[in-house]
C-alpha positions as CSV (number, residue, x, y, z in Angstrom):
1,M,16.7,4.5,8.1
2,P,13.3,5.5,9.3
3,R,13.0,8.2,11.9
4,K,11.5,7.3,15.2
5,G,9.9,9.3,17.9
6,E,6.6,10.8,18.9
7,N,6.6,13.7,16.5
8,I,5.6,16.3,19.1
9,Y,7.1,19.7,18.8
10,K,6.6,23.2,20.4
11,R,5.6,25.8,17.8
12,K,6.7,29.4,17.8
13,D,3.2,30.5,18.8
14,G,3.5,28.5,22.0
15,R,1.2,25.6,21.1
16,W,2.4,22.0,20.8
17,E,2.0,20.2,17.6
18,A,1.7,16.4,17.3
19,R,1.6,14.6,14.0
20,Y,0.7,11.1,13.1
21,I,0.6,9.0,9.9
22,K,-3.0,9.0,8.5
23,S,-2.2,7.0,5.4
24,H,0.2,6.4,2.6
25,D,-0.2,7.5,-1.0
26,I,0.3,5.1,-3.9
27,S,4.0,5.6,-4.0
28,G,4.3,4.8,-0.3
29,R,4.9,8.3,1.0
30,A,3.3,9.0,4.4
31,K,0.3,11.4,4.6
32,Y,0.3,13.1,8.0
33,G,-2.4,14.3,10.3
34,Y,-1.8,17.1,12.8
35,V,-3.3,17.9,16.2
36,Y,-2.5,20.8,18.5
37,G,-2.6,21.4,22.2
38,K,-1.8,24.0,24.8
39,S,0.6,21.6,26.6
40,Y,2.7,18.7,25.6
41,R,0.5,16.3,27.5
42,E,-2.7,17.6,25.8
43,A,-1.0,17.3,22.3
44,K,0.1,13.7,23.1
45,Q,-3.4,12.8,24.3
46,K,-5.0,14.2,21.2
47,Q,-2.5,12.3,19.0
48,H,-3.3,9.1,20.9
49,N,-7.0,9.7,20.4
50,A,-6.6,10.4,16.7
51,L,-4.6,7.2,16.2
52,A,-7.2,5.2,18.1
53,K,-10.0,6.7,16.0
54,L,-7.9,5.9,12.8
55,E,-7.5,2.3,13.9
56,D,-11.2,2.0,14.6
57,S,-12.0,3.2,11.2
58,L,-9.6,0.6,9.8
59,D,-11.3,-2.1,11.7
60,T,-14.9,-1.1,10.6
61,G,-13.9,-0.5,7.0
62,N,-15.3,3.1,6.9
63,N,-12.5,4.3,4.7
64,Q,-13.7,6.6,1.9
65,V,-10.5,7.7,0.3
66,V,-9.6,5.6,-2.7
67,L,-6.0,5.9,-3.7
68,Y,-6.0,3.4,-6.6
69,K,-8.7,1.7,-8.5
70,S,-8.0,-0.8,-11.3
71,D,-8.7,-4.3,-12.5
72,V,-6.3,-7.3,-12.3
73,K,-5.5,-7.2,-16.0
74,A,-4.3,-3.5,-15.8
75,L,-2.3,-4.2,-12.7
76,S,-0.7,-7.2,-14.2
77,V,0.4,-5.3,-17.3
78,C,1.7,-2.5,-15.1
79,W,3.6,-5.0,-12.9
80,L,5.1,-6.8,-15.9
81,T,6.4,-3.6,-17.5
82,S,7.8,-2.5,-14.2
83,I,9.9,-5.6,-13.8
84,E,10.9,-6.0,-17.4
85,P,14.3,-4.2,-17.1
86,Q,15.3,-6.5,-14.2
87,I,14.6,-9.9,-15.7
88,K,15.8,-11.8,-18.8
89,Q,13.8,-11.7,-22.0
90,S,12.9,-15.4,-21.6
91,T,11.6,-14.9,-18.1
92,F,9.6,-11.9,-19.3
93,N,8.0,-14.1,-22.1
94,K,7.2,-16.8,-19.6
95,Y,5.6,-14.4,-17.1
96,N,3.6,-12.8,-19.9
97,N,2.4,-16.2,-21.1
98,L,1.5,-17.3,-17.6
99,L,-0.5,-14.1,-17.0
100,A,-2.2,-14.4,-20.4
101,S,-3.0,-18.1,-19.9
102,Y,-3.8,-18.5,-16.2
103,I,-4.4,-15.3,-14.3
104,V,-6.0,-12.8,-16.7
105,P,-8.7,-15.1,-18.1
106,Y,-10.0,-15.9,-14.6
107,L,-9.2,-12.8,-12.6
108,G,-8.7,-10.1,-15.2
109,D,-12.1,-8.4,-14.9
110,I,-12.1,-8.2,-11.1
111,V,-12.0,-4.6,-10.1
112,F,-10.4,-3.6,-6.8
113,A,-9.7,-0.5,-5.0
114,I,-6.9,0.3,-2.6
115,K,-8.4,2.7,0.0
116,G,-6.3,5.3,1.7
117,E,-6.3,3.9,5.2
118,S,-6.2,0.2,4.3
119,F,-3.1,1.0,2.2
120,R,-1.4,2.2,5.3
121,G,2.0,0.6,5.8
122,K,2.0,-1.2,2.5
123,R,4.0,-0.3,-0.5
124,L,3.8,-1.0,-4.2
125,E,6.9,-3.2,-3.9
126,T,4.9,-5.5,-1.6
127,I,2.2,-5.9,-4.1
128,S,4.8,-6.5,-6.8
129,L,6.5,-9.2,-4.7
130,R,3.1,-10.9,-4.1
131,M,2.4,-10.9,-7.8
132,T,5.9,-12.3,-8.5
133,A,5.2,-15.1,-6.1
134,A,1.8,-15.8,-7.7
135,V,3.3,-16.0,-11.1
136,A,6.1,-18.2,-9.8
137,T,3.6,-20.5,-8.2
138,A,1.6,-20.7,-11.5
139,H,4.9,-21.4,-13.3
140,A,5.7,-24.3,-10.9
141,E,2.2,-25.7,-11.3
142,S,2.4,-25.5,-15.0
143,R,5.8,-27.4,-14.9
144,N,4.3,-30.1,-12.7
145,K,1.5,-30.6,-15.3
146,D,4.1,-31.2,-18.1
């Protein structure tokens, strides 16, 4: 269960420390930013300002930290190998065929980057679920053609 709260603590040196989530790494773990103040109120205000600045940078797209860069072909291979133990061999073969026939020829060379701040709050499982849905849709459409 996720922890909740403001993440504001008094340090041994008498200052107040407030932390906030700046981004998530590729595995989904939070990367924290820290601000300090002489009082609780000052630390809380600095935390609020840092979060507002972070949200502004998300809106304007000024994110420079790239966590992951790949093409659709490489991501599809990675995804397929990651779900292989969880599915039947026939399903694996069908997904592999759908990727090779419908997705990779059209989208395989598209390079994308997941930037640090835009990846915030998302996990690799979410991307995997979306790819599973895309393959299932392609499977349903191929069935309708037959």
